[in-house]
C-alpha positions as CSV (number, residue, x, y, z in Angstrom):
1,M,-56.5,56.9,11.4
2,R,-56.1,58.2,14.9
3,S,-52.8,58.5,16.5
4,E,-53.9,56.6,19.6
5,N,-54.6,53.4,17.5
6,V,-51.1,53.3,15.9
7,G,-49.5,51.5,18.9
8,Q,-52.2,48.9,18.9
9,I,-51.8,48.2,15.2
10,R,-48.0,47.8,15.6
11,I,-48.6,45.2,18.4
12,I,-51.0,43.3,16.2
13,E,-48.5,43.4,13.3
14,A,-45.7,42.1,15.5
15,L,-47.9,39.3,16.8
16,L,-48.8,38.3,13.3
17,A,-45.1,38.3,12.2
18,M,-44.2,36.1,15.2
19,S,-46.9,33.7,14.4
20,V,-45.8,33.4,10.8
21,I,-42.2,32.8,11.9
22,F,-43.1,30.2,14.5
23,S,-45.5,28.3,12.2
24,S,-42.9,28.1,9.5
25,L,-40.4,26.7,12.0
26,A,-42.9,24.2,13.2
27,I,-43.8,23.1,9.7
28,S,-40.1,22.8,8.6
29,T,-39.1,20.7,11.5
30,N,-41.9,18.2,10.9
31,L,-41.2,17.7,7.2
32,A,-39.8,14.2,6.5
33,T,-36.4,14.1,5.0
34,V,-35.8,11.7,2.1
35,P,-32.7,9.6,2.8
36,N,-29.9,9.7,0.2
37,D,-29.6,6.1,-1.0
38,A,-27.0,7.1,-3.7
39,G,-24.3,7.5,-1.0
40,Q,-25.1,4.1,0.5
41,R,-25.0,2.4,-3.0
42,D,-21.6,4.1,-3.6
43,L,-20.3,2.9,-0.3
44,G,-21.4,-0.7,-1.1
45,S,-19.7,-0.6,-4.5
46,I,-16.5,0.8,-3.0
47,G,-16.5,-2.0,-0.4
48,F,-17.2,-4.7,-3.0
49,R,-14.4,-3.3,-5.2
50,V,-11.9,-3.3,-2.3
51,L,-12.7,-7.0,-1.5
52,M,-12.3,-7.9,-5.2
53,Q,-9.0,-6.2,-5.3
54,L,-7.8,-7.9,-2.2
55,D,-8.9,-11.2,-3.5
56,S,-7.5,-10.8,-7.1
57,D,-4.1,-12.3,-6.3
58,G,-5.2,-14.6,-3.5
59,A,-3.8,-12.4,-0.8
60,L,-7.2,-12.2,1.1
61,C,-7.5,-16.0,1.3
62,A,-3.9,-16.3,2.3
63,H,-4.4,-13.9,5.2
64,I,-7.6,-15.7,6.2
65,E,-5.9,-19.2,6.2
66,N,-2.9,-17.8,8.2
67,G,-5.3,-16.1,10.7
68,N,-3.6,-12.8,10.0
69,W,-6.5,-10.6,11.0
70,V,-4.3,-7.6,11.8
71,A,-3.1,-7.5,8.2
72,I,-6.6,-7.6,6.8
73,R,-7.7,-4.8,9.2
74,R,-4.7,-2.7,8.0
75,L,-5.4,-3.4,4.3
76,L,-9.0,-2.4,4.7
77,A,-8.1,0.8,6.6
78,I,-5.7,1.7,3.8
79,M,-7.9,0.9,0.9
80,L,-11.3,2.3,2.1
81,P,-11.9,6.0,2.4
82,S,-10.7,7.6,5.6
83,E,-14.2,8.5,6.8
84,T,-15.5,4.9,6.5
85,L,-16.0,2.6,9.4
86,F,-15.9,-1.1,8.8
87,N,-16.5,-4.4,10.5
88,M,-15.6,-7.7,8.7
89,T,-16.6,-11.2,9.7
90,V,-15.3,-14.3,8.0
91,Y,-17.2,-17.6,7.8
92,N,-16.1,-21.0,6.6
93,E,-18.2,-23.3,4.4
94,D,-20.2,-24.5,7.5
95,M,-21.1,-20.9,8.2
96,Q,-19.0,-20.8,11.4
97,Q,-17.2,-17.6,12.2
98,I,-13.5,-18.2,12.0
99,N,-12.0,-14.8,12.8
100,A,-11.0,-14.9,16.5
101,E,-10.2,-11.2,16.6
102,L,-12.4,-8.2,15.6
103,I,-11.6,-6.9,12.1
104,C,-13.0,-3.4,12.6
105,N,-11.9,0.2,13.0
106,G,-14.8,1.6,15.1
107,D,-18.3,1.2,16.4
108,L,-21.0,0.9,13.8
109,S,-24.0,0.9,16.2
110,D,-24.8,4.6,15.8
111,H,-24.5,4.7,12.0
112,E,-26.5,3.6,9.0
113,T,-24.6,0.6,7.6
114,V,-24.3,-1.1,4.3
115,S,-23.7,-4.9,4.3
116,I,-21.7,-6.6,1.6
117,E,-21.3,-10.4,1.3
118,Y,-18.4,-11.7,-0.7
119,V,-17.4,-15.3,-1.5
120,A,-13.7,-16.0,-1.7
121,A,-12.1,-19.3,-2.7
122,S,-8.5,-20.3,-1.8
123,L,-6.0,-20.8,-4.6
124,G,-4.0,-23.5,-2.7
125,P,-4.1,-27.3,-3.3
126,V,-6.9,-27.7,-0.7
127,F,-10.0,-26.0,-1.9
128,R,-11.6,-23.8,0.7
129,V,-14.5,-21.4,0.4
130,Y,-15.0,-18.4,2.7
131,L,-18.0,-16.1,3.1
132,I,-17.0,-12.6,4.0
133,Q,-19.5,-10.2,5.5
134,L,-18.3,-6.6,5.4
135,M,-20.3,-3.9,7.1
136,L,-19.6,-0.3,6.2
137,A,-20.7,3.1,7.4
138,T,-19.7,6.6,6.7
139,I,-18.9,9.0,9.5
140,H,-21.1,12.1,9.3
141,E,-19.8,15.1,11.0
């Protein structure tokens, strides 16, 4: 090999190395990622367990009947994991929303949510049924 061709070969080698690097970056950014449904299922089961625990002694229906939305919001904030956003809506048997205040701790619009529907019945002398819709999302940092 002649000494005058060494520089040209190094330039060609550098260009090939750059093309390999850029093509691997281009391919890796276009690969589709598979969403992790396991985390969403876990979040749904956690939310359902929290609602069942709140309803186990009739406290949830008592707060609903008294219109104590602040207490429900505080209980959810305490019982759910700290990185979880929630939004709860309560409907009566005619599917009319009865909570006048928001029962939430943040904006769910930018997050992937899990929806849980739970039916709660009052323990008092007057039988009432409530449909509770709880939307949950995890904050990803």
